[in-house]
N, C-alpha and C positions, 0 to 999 in steps of 0.2 A: 346721200340718193343720189347715186350722178349722173344717171338721167334723168330728173324728179326734171323741171324748171324754177319750179319754186325751190327749191335747193341750193341749187347755182346761184339762183337771184339771192337767195340769202348768208351766201359766200363770198360773191365779187364775182361770181363766175360768168354773169347773163346780164347785161345792162336790161338798168328797168327806172323810173323817172319813182324813187324809194321818198316816202315823206318823213317815215318812223321806222326807229333802228330801239329795241333792248338785248340785254339777251335772252332774252325768251320771245319775243318778237319782233315782226317783218312789218309795214302793210308801206303797200307803193298802188300806183295807179292800174289802172286796166291796162291791157293793152287794145281790146273792144271792147269800149261804154256802151253802156247798155242804156249813160245818165249823165244829164251833165257831170256830176263825181258820180266814179267808177274804183271804188277803190279797194281791193286787194289786204284785207291780212291775213297773217297763216303763223303760226310758230315756226320756230325756226328751228327745230326740233320735225325729225321725218315722220310723220299722222299721216298714212296714206287716207284716212275721213271717216267719219261721226263713228263706223267701225269698230277701228280697232283703238276709239280713247276706250283709259281705260283710268285706275282707281290713281290716285299721283294724281292724277294731268286738269285736276280742277281750281286751282290756281292760274293754270298755264287759261283756260276755254276760259273763268274768269275778265282775267285781263285785257283778250283778244274783246271783250265788250267792254271796258272801262279804255282803253286807246281808238273802238269804236266811235266810244260819247266822245272826244276828245278831241279827233281828226272833224267831227261833222259840226261841233263847233268852231273852231278852227276853219273849217269849211265853211259854213255861213249856210252849213244848211238847219241845225240846230233842228229848227223848228217842224220837224221834218223828212226823217228819211226812214228810209230799207234796209232791211239786216234777214239776207240770205243765207245757207248751207247747202246746198245739194249734198246731196247723200248716193252713193253711187249714182250705174251709168242714162238708170230707168227718170229718175231727177235730172239731170243733164249735167252731170257732175265728168267734166271732161278734164281734170289735171290731179290724179289721186297725191292732192298731199293739202288737208286741216287747214279749209280757205274761209271767212264769212266776205261776203261784196259788200260793201256800205255802198248803198246807190242815194241819191236824190239830188233837188236841181229842178223834177218836171216832177207833177202829179202821178201821180198812182192810183192805180183800180185793183179793184178786189172781185173777185180772185186772182190772182195771178194768173195764169195759163196753165 
């Protein structure tokens, strides 16, 4: 999708500090970090959000979490981090390409707000 910033990052058409890339998933630093470590992990294929996930997407969804765990260890936050998926504008989703936020490096409180 040409107007999707995450699609453009995946395709190498927009700048990003990429930490991980394979055939299914790309991970990069968030431009507006909310924690000392704030990474975004996205499927390479455009999926607007959770509501558009379908049968057959299970392996890719699992891969998002495997990559998150690996990156948390590499970023030395494996002892505690938060994974967040915002679904829809009322939940704070501002880029409509499914993505997992990996946040760490500081204490978090509950409820998140």
